[in-house]
C-alpha positions as CSV (number, residue, x, y, z in Angstrom):
1,M,-29.3,-32.3,-13.2
2,L,-29.3,-35.9,-12.2
3,A,-25.5,-35.9,-12.1
4,S,-25.4,-32.7,-10.0
5,S,-24.5,-33.3,-6.4
6,L,-26.7,-30.3,-5.4
7,T,-29.8,-32.2,-6.5
8,W,-29.1,-35.1,-4.1
9,T,-27.9,-32.9,-1.2
10,S,-31.1,-30.8,-1.7
11,A,-33.2,-33.9,-1.7
12,V,-31.6,-35.1,1.6
13,Y,-32.0,-31.6,3.2
14,L,-35.7,-31.4,2.2
15,G,-36.3,-34.9,3.4
16,L,-34.9,-34.1,6.8
17,S,-36.3,-30.6,7.1
18,F,-39.4,-31.7,9.0
19,F,-37.2,-33.2,11.8
20,F,-35.1,-30.1,12.0
21,G,-38.2,-28.0,12.1
22,L,-39.9,-30.1,14.7
23,A,-36.8,-29.9,16.9
24,Y,-36.6,-26.1,16.6
25,F,-40.4,-25.7,17.2
26,V,-40.4,-27.8,20.3
27,A,-37.3,-26.2,21.7
28,L,-38.6,-22.7,21.0
29,V,-42.1,-23.3,22.4
30,V,-40.9,-25.1,25.5
31,G,-37.9,-22.9,26.2
32,I,-39.6,-19.5,25.6
33,A,-42.7,-20.6,27.6
34,V,-40.8,-21.9,30.5
35,S,-38.4,-18.9,30.5
36,G,-41.3,-16.4,30.2
37,A,-43.1,-18.1,33.1
38,L,-40.1,-18.0,35.3
39,T,-39.5,-14.3,34.8
40,I,-41.6,-13.7,37.9
41,I,-38.4,-14.8,39.6
42,W,-34.9,-13.8,38.5
43,I,-34.0,-17.2,36.9
44,G,-36.3,-16.6,33.9
45,F,-34.2,-13.7,32.6
46,P,-30.9,-15.7,32.3
47,M,-32.9,-18.5,30.7
48,L,-34.3,-16.0,28.1
49,V,-30.7,-14.9,27.4
50,L,-29.7,-18.5,26.9
51,M,-32.6,-19.1,24.6
52,M,-31.6,-16.0,22.5
53,L,-28.0,-17.3,22.2
54,A,-29.3,-20.8,21.3
55,W,-31.5,-19.6,18.5
56,R,-28.8,-17.4,17.1
57,A,-26.5,-20.4,17.1
58,A,-29.2,-22.5,15.4
59,A,-29.5,-19.9,12.7
60,M,-25.7,-19.9,12.2
61,L,-26.0,-23.7,11.8
62,E,-28.8,-23.3,9.3
63,R,-26.7,-20.9,7.2
64,R,-24.0,-23.6,7.0
65,L,-26.5,-26.3,6.1
66,V,-28.1,-24.2,3.4
67,R,-24.6,-23.7,1.9
68,L,-23.9,-27.4,2.0
69,A,-27.3,-28.4,0.6
70,F,-28.0,-25.7,-2.0
71,G,-24.6,-24.1,-2.6
72,V,-25.9,-20.7,-1.5
73,R,-23.7,-18.8,0.8
74,I,-25.5,-16.6,3.4
75,R,-23.3,-14.2,5.3
76,D,-23.9,-13.5,8.9
77,P,-26.0,-10.3,9.2
78,Y,-25.3,-9.5,12.8
79,R,-24.2,-6.0,13.9
80,P,-20.7,-5.8,15.4
81,L,-20.8,-6.3,19.2
82,P,-19.2,-3.7,21.5
83,K,-15.7,-4.4,22.6
84,G,-14.8,-5.1,26.2
85,A,-15.3,-7.7,28.9
86,N,-18.7,-6.3,30.1
87,P,-21.4,-8.7,28.7
88,F,-24.3,-6.4,29.2
89,P,-23.6,-4.1,26.3
90,K,-23.1,-7.1,24.1
91,L,-26.5,-8.6,25.2
92,K,-28.2,-5.2,24.6
93,A,-26.7,-5.1,21.1
94,M,-28.0,-8.6,20.4
95,V,-31.5,-7.8,21.7
96,F,-31.8,-4.6,19.5
97,D,-30.3,-6.3,16.4
98,P,-33.1,-7.0,13.9
99,A,-31.2,-10.1,12.7
100,T,-31.8,-11.8,16.1
101,W,-35.5,-11.6,15.6
102,K,-35.4,-12.6,11.9
103,D,-33.5,-15.7,13.1
104,L,-36.4,-16.5,15.4
105,I,-39.0,-16.0,12.7
106,Y,-37.0,-18.3,10.4
107,L,-36.7,-21.1,13.0
108,A,-40.4,-20.8,13.9
109,L,-41.4,-21.2,10.2
110,R,-39.1,-24.2,9.8
111,F,-41.7,-26.5,11.2
112,P,-44.7,-25.8,8.9
113,I,-42.5,-25.3,5.8
114,G,-40.4,-28.3,6.7
115,L,-43.6,-30.4,7.0
116,V,-44.7,-29.4,3.5
117,E,-41.2,-30.1,2.1
118,F,-41.1,-33.4,3.9
119,L,-44.5,-34.6,2.7
120,A,-43.8,-33.5,-0.9
121,S,-40.4,-35.2,-0.9
122,V,-41.6,-38.5,0.6
123,V,-44.6,-38.9,-1.6
124,M,-42.7,-37.9,-4.8
125,W,-39.6,-40.0,-4.2
126,A,-41.5,-43.0,-2.8
127,L,-43.8,-43.1,-5.9
128,T,-40.9,-42.6,-8.2
129,G,-38.8,-45.3,-6.5
130,T,-41.6,-47.8,-6.4
131,L,-42.4,-47.5,-10.1
132,L,-38.8,-47.3,-11.2
133,F,-37.9,-50.5,-9.3
134,L,-41.2,-52.3,-9.8
135,P,-39.7,-55.2,-11.9
136,L,-37.3,-56.0,-9.1
137,I,-40.1,-55.8,-6.5
138,V,-42.2,-58.2,-8.7
139,A,-39.3,-60.6,-9.1
140,V,-38.9,-60.8,-5.4
141,S,-42.6,-60.9,-4.3
142,G,-44.1,-62.7,-7.3
143,G,-46.5,-60.0,-8.2
144,A,-47.5,-56.5,-7.3
145,E,-50.5,-54.2,-7.7
146,V,-50.1,-50.4,-8.2
147,N,-53.0,-48.2,-7.2
148,V,-52.8,-44.5,-8.1
149,G,-56.2,-42.9,-7.4
150,V,-58.8,-44.8,-9.4
151,V,-56.2,-46.4,-11.7
152,S,-55.1,-49.9,-10.8
153,Y,-52.4,-52.0,-12.5
154,W,-51.4,-55.6,-11.8
155,A,-47.9,-56.9,-12.7
156,G,-47.5,-60.6,-12.3
157,N,-44.0,-60.8,-13.7
158,P,-41.1,-58.4,-14.3
159,V,-41.9,-58.0,-18.0
160,Q,-45.4,-56.7,-17.1
161,A,-43.8,-54.3,-14.7
162,L,-41.6,-52.7,-17.3
163,P,-44.2,-50.1,-18.4
164,M,-44.4,-48.9,-14.8
165,S,-40.6,-48.5,-14.8
166,V,-40.8,-46.3,-17.9
167,I,-43.4,-44.1,-16.1
168,G,-41.1,-44.1,-13.1
169,A,-38.2,-42.9,-15.2
170,G,-40.4,-40.0,-16.4
171,L,-41.4,-39.3,-12.8
172,L,-37.7,-39.3,-11.8
173,V,-37.0,-36.4,-14.2
174,G,-40.1,-34.6,-12.7
175,A,-38.9,-35.3,-9.2
176,V,-35.5,-33.8,-9.9
177,Y,-37.1,-30.6,-11.2
178,V,-39.5,-30.4,-8.3
179,T,-36.7,-30.9,-5.8
180,R,-34.6,-28.2,-7.4
181,T,-37.6,-25.9,-7.4
182,M,-38.3,-26.4,-3.7
183,A,-34.5,-26.0,-3.0
184,I,-34.5,-22.6,-4.8
185,A,-37.6,-21.5,-2.9
186,H,-36.1,-22.6,0.4
187,A,-32.8,-20.9,-0.4
188,L,-34.7,-17.6,-1.3
189,Y,-36.6,-17.4,1.9
190,A,-33.6,-18.5,4.0
191,T,-31.5,-15.7,2.3
192,Y,-34.3,-13.2,3.0
193,L,-34.6,-14.1,6.7
194,L,-31.1,-15.2,7.6
195,G,-29.0,-13.0,5.4
196,P,-28.2,-9.3,5.5
197,N,-30.8,-6.8,4.4
198,A,-30.3,-4.4,1.5
199,A,-28.8,-1.7,3.7
200,Q,-26.4,-4.1,5.3
201,A,-25.3,-5.6,2.0
202,E,-24.7,-2.1,0.6
203,N,-22.7,-1.2,3.7
204,R,-20.7,-4.4,3.5
205,E,-19.9,-3.7,-0.2
206,L,-18.9,-0.1,0.7
207,R,-16.6,-1.4,3.4
208,A,-15.0,-3.9,1.0
209,K,-14.5,-1.1,-1.5
210,T,-13.0,1.2,1.1
211,E,-10.6,-1.6,2.2
212,H,-9.6,-2.2,-1.4
213,L,-9.0,1.5,-1.9
214,R,-7.0,1.7,1.3
215,A,-4.8,-1.3,0.2
216,S,-4.4,0.2,-3.3
217,R,-3.3,3.5,-1.8
218,A,-0.8,1.8,0.5
219,R,0.6,-0.1,-2.4
220,G,0.8,3.1,-4.5
221,V,2.7,4.9,-1.7
222,D,5.1,1.9,-1.4
223,A,5.6,2.0,-5.2
224,V,6.3,5.8,-5.1
225,E,8.7,5.4,-2.2
226,F,10.5,2.5,-4.0
227,E,10.9,4.7,-7.1
228,R,12.2,7.6,-5.0
229,R,14.9,5.4,-3.5
230,R,15.8,4.1,-6.9
231,I,16.2,7.7,-8.3
232,E,18.3,8.7,-5.2
233,R,20.5,5.6,-5.7
234,D,20.9,6.2,-9.4
235,L,21.8,9.9,-8.8
236,H,24.3,9.0,-6.1
237,D,26.0,6.1,-7.8
238,G,25.9,7.5,-11.3
239,A,25.6,11.1,-12.3
240,Q,26.8,12.5,-8.9
241,Q,30.0,10.4,-9.0
242,R,30.7,11.4,-12.6
243,L,30.2,15.1,-11.9
244,L,32.4,14.8,-8.9
245,A,35.1,13.2,-11.1
246,V,34.6,16.0,-13.6
247,A,35.1,18.7,-10.9
248,M,38.3,17.0,-9.7
249,D,39.6,16.7,-13.3
250,I,38.9,20.4,-13.9
251,G,40.6,21.3,-10.6
252,R,43.7,19.3,-11.5
253,A,43.7,20.8,-15.0
254,R,43.6,24.3,-13.6
255,A,46.5,23.5,-11.3
256,K,48.6,22.2,-14.3
257,L,47.5,24.9,-16.8
258,D,50.7,27.0,-16.4
259,T,53.2,24.2,-15.7
260,D,51.9,21.3,-17.9
261,P,49.5,22.6,-20.7
262,E,49.4,19.2,-22.4
263,G,48.5,17.4,-19.2
264,A,45.9,20.0,-18.5
265,R,44.4,19.5,-22.0
266,D,44.2,15.8,-21.4
267,L,42.4,16.4,-18.1
268,I,40.0,18.8,-19.7
269,E,39.2,16.2,-22.4
270,Q,38.7,13.6,-19.7
271,A,36.3,16.0,-17.9
272,H,34.5,16.7,-21.1
273,A,33.9,13.0,-21.7
274,G,32.8,12.6,-18.1
275,T,30.4,15.4,-18.5
276,R,28.8,13.8,-21.6
277,E,28.5,10.5,-19.8
278,A,26.8,12.3,-16.9
279,I,24.4,14.1,-19.2
280,Q,23.5,10.7,-20.8
281,E,22.9,9.1,-17.5
282,L,20.7,12.1,-16.5
283,R,18.8,11.6,-19.7
284,D,18.4,7.9,-19.0
285,L,17.2,8.7,-15.5
286,A,14.7,11.3,-16.8
287,R,13.5,8.8,-19.3
288,G,13.0,6.3,-16.4
289,I,10.9,8.9,-14.5
290,Y,8.6,9.8,-17.4
291,P,9.8,9.7,-21.0
292,A,9.2,12.8,-23.1
293,I,8.2,10.7,-26.1
294,L,5.4,9.2,-24.2
295,T,4.0,12.6,-23.4
296,D,4.5,14.0,-26.9
297,R,3.6,11.0,-29.2
298,G,1.9,8.3,-27.1
299,L,2.3,4.7,-26.3
300,D,3.1,3.3,-29.8
301,P,6.2,5.3,-30.5
302,A,7.3,5.1,-26.8
303,L,7.1,1.3,-26.8
304,S,8.7,1.0,-30.2
305,G,11.6,3.0,-28.8
306,L,11.9,0.5,-25.9
307,A,11.7,-2.4,-28.4
308,G,14.5,-0.9,-30.5
309,R,16.8,-0.7,-27.5
310,A,16.0,-4.3,-26.4
311,P,18.8,-7.0,-27.0
312,V,16.3,-9.4,-28.6
313,P,13.8,-8.8,-31.5
314,V,10.5,-7.4,-30.1
315,E,7.3,-7.2,-32.1
316,V,5.1,-4.4,-30.8
317,T,1.4,-4.1,-31.6
318,V,-0.7,-1.2,-30.2
319,D,-4.4,-1.2,-31.0
320,L,-6.0,1.7,-29.2
321,A,-8.9,3.8,-30.7
322,E,-7.8,6.8,-28.6
323,R,-5.1,7.7,-26.2
324,P,-5.8,6.5,-22.7
325,P,-5.4,8.7,-19.6
326,A,-1.8,9.8,-18.8
327,A,-1.6,7.6,-15.7
328,V,-2.6,4.5,-17.7
329,E,-0.1,5.3,-20.4
330,S,2.7,5.7,-17.8
331,I,1.9,2.5,-16.0
332,A,1.6,0.6,-19.3
333,Y,5.0,2.0,-20.5
334,F,6.8,1.0,-17.3
335,I,5.3,-2.5,-17.2
336,V,6.6,-3.0,-20.7
337,A,10.0,-1.5,-19.8
338,E,10.4,-3.6,-16.7
339,S,9.3,-6.8,-18.5
340,L,11.8,-6.2,-21.4
341,A,14.5,-5.5,-18.9
342,N,13.8,-8.8,-17.1
343,I,13.8,-10.6,-20.5
344,A,17.2,-9.2,-21.2
345,K,18.6,-10.2,-17.8
346,Y,17.1,-13.5,-17.0
347,A,14.9,-15.0,-19.8
348,E,17.5,-16.2,-22.3
349,A,14.8,-15.5,-24.9
350,T,15.3,-15.2,-28.6
351,R,12.2,-13.1,-29.3
352,A,9.4,-11.3,-27.5
353,T,6.0,-9.7,-28.4
354,V,4.3,-6.8,-26.9
355,R,0.5,-6.3,-27.4
356,V,-1.5,-3.3,-26.1
357,A,-5.2,-3.3,-26.9
358,Q,-8.4,-1.9,-25.6
359,E,-11.1,-4.4,-24.3
360,D,-14.3,-2.7,-23.3
361,S,-13.2,-0.1,-20.6
362,W,-9.8,-1.8,-20.0
363,V,-6.4,-1.4,-21.6
364,V,-4.7,-4.8,-21.8
365,V,-0.9,-5.0,-21.9
366,E,0.6,-8.3,-22.7
367,I,4.3,-9.2,-22.9
368,I,5.3,-12.7,-24.1
369,D,8.8,-14.2,-24.5
370,D,10.1,-17.6,-25.5
371,G,12.7,-17.8,-22.7
372,V,13.3,-20.3,-19.9
373,G,10.4,-19.2,-17.7
374,G,10.4,-19.6,-14.0
375,A,9.7,-16.0,-13.2
376,V,8.3,-15.5,-9.6
377,V,6.7,-12.4,-8.1
378,R,8.8,-11.7,-5.0
379,P,8.2,-8.9,-2.4
380,D,10.1,-5.8,-3.3
381,G,11.0,-7.3,-6.7
382,G,10.4,-5.7,-10.1
383,L,7.3,-7.7,-10.8
384,A,5.8,-6.9,-7.4
385,G,6.6,-3.2,-8.2
386,L,4.6,-3.5,-11.4
387,A,1.6,-4.9,-9.5
388,D,1.9,-2.1,-7.0
389,R,1.9,0.5,-9.9
390,A,-1.2,-1.1,-11.4
391,A,-3.0,-1.3,-8.1
392,T,-2.9,2.5,-7.7
393,I,-5.6,2.7,-10.4
394,D,-7.4,-0.5,-9.5
395,G,-5.5,-2.5,-12.2
396,M,-4.0,-5.9,-11.9
397,V,-0.9,-7.7,-13.1
398,I,-0.8,-11.5,-13.8
399,V,2.4,-13.4,-14.4
400,D,2.3,-16.9,-15.9
401,S,5.8,-18.3,-16.2
402,P,6.1,-22.1,-16.0
403,P,9.6,-23.6,-16.0
404,G,10.7,-23.9,-19.6
405,G,8.5,-21.0,-20.7
406,P,6.9,-19.1,-22.2
407,T,6.5,-16.2,-19.8
408,I,3.4,-14.1,-20.1
409,V,3.0,-10.9,-18.2
410,R,-0.5,-9.5,-18.6
411,A,-1.8,-6.2,-17.1
412,D,-5.4,-5.1,-17.1
413,L,-5.6,-1.4,-16.5
414,P,-9.0,0.5,-16.3
415,C,-9.4,3.5,-18.5
416,S,-11.5,5.2,-15.9
417,W,-11.6,4.8,-12.1
């Protein structure tokens, strides 16, 4: 605790708290009294408004000071102000905001509480410092007498003052603990008066969850749209072109059937080969949408099939007590499929490992290769698409790929959401 910066920032804050409290107390008493007295004429009301704005600003300053001194972050609890240029609805919202009056109570209590903190800090640290450095004081002054209550001790030289330094070292430890205790107490009452209440904190949490769900839904829609465009492109550039070529070959063969039977036979053979290629492309496309083996047999056989088609040796380990939900299986499968495709294209790897395991209520998917590394998540890229897929179920994808490798792609997918 002696080495912690929070101990010393807390000690400085508590030592200065009396002066802050005194300044707040004088400003509030004088300002509110004068403003209240002048309400008999119109000028008192603008002064009261200025006082309210001033103590709200002072409360904002206190929240920042508490964070600097104690490391406790206190969020502003104020209700949102009405929009528009008219100041009167804004002032009305401030007046009826309970946080405004809690700010006033906190600033009013700063003076008595600050006085207690100041006296305790000064007495404790002054006594500790005096005893700790008593040999130095004796060496300079030629002797010193320490009186603590009915106990008196005379030190005529630095050696005689050493026992007091030992006691001072013990008091230093006690002073540190007392300082941290006062800091915790101050932070608690500051959080209670300056922070949001339970309803506001719950409302803020719900808004954060709503925003997260909105972002996840948007990323999910983007991922689905990207997949739809990919399927359209694959159909147009692949199977559609092959089927068109098959139709043309069959048409040419029909025209030659009577005049050139051998040429017609060759065209029919060519159309047959094109049909087989189109069927294979359609199978590959269907596998890319949702492979049948994943539905029928689960992740382990599906991932083993991916590993078997990979151009590098891939070790697959699946350790799941039971099958996860279908959405989790699908996302895990495509994360592995995209990662293995990237390894084949860019990694220059000689081997890779795939691990799928359950950790508490999460399914963890981890793909590691020994390639050149340097993988970067780019917008509209494959890795970004994986993150978008995982975000649809509140999952996350982390890519660690330093130059020179290895590359680690880790996905944490919740089993329930």
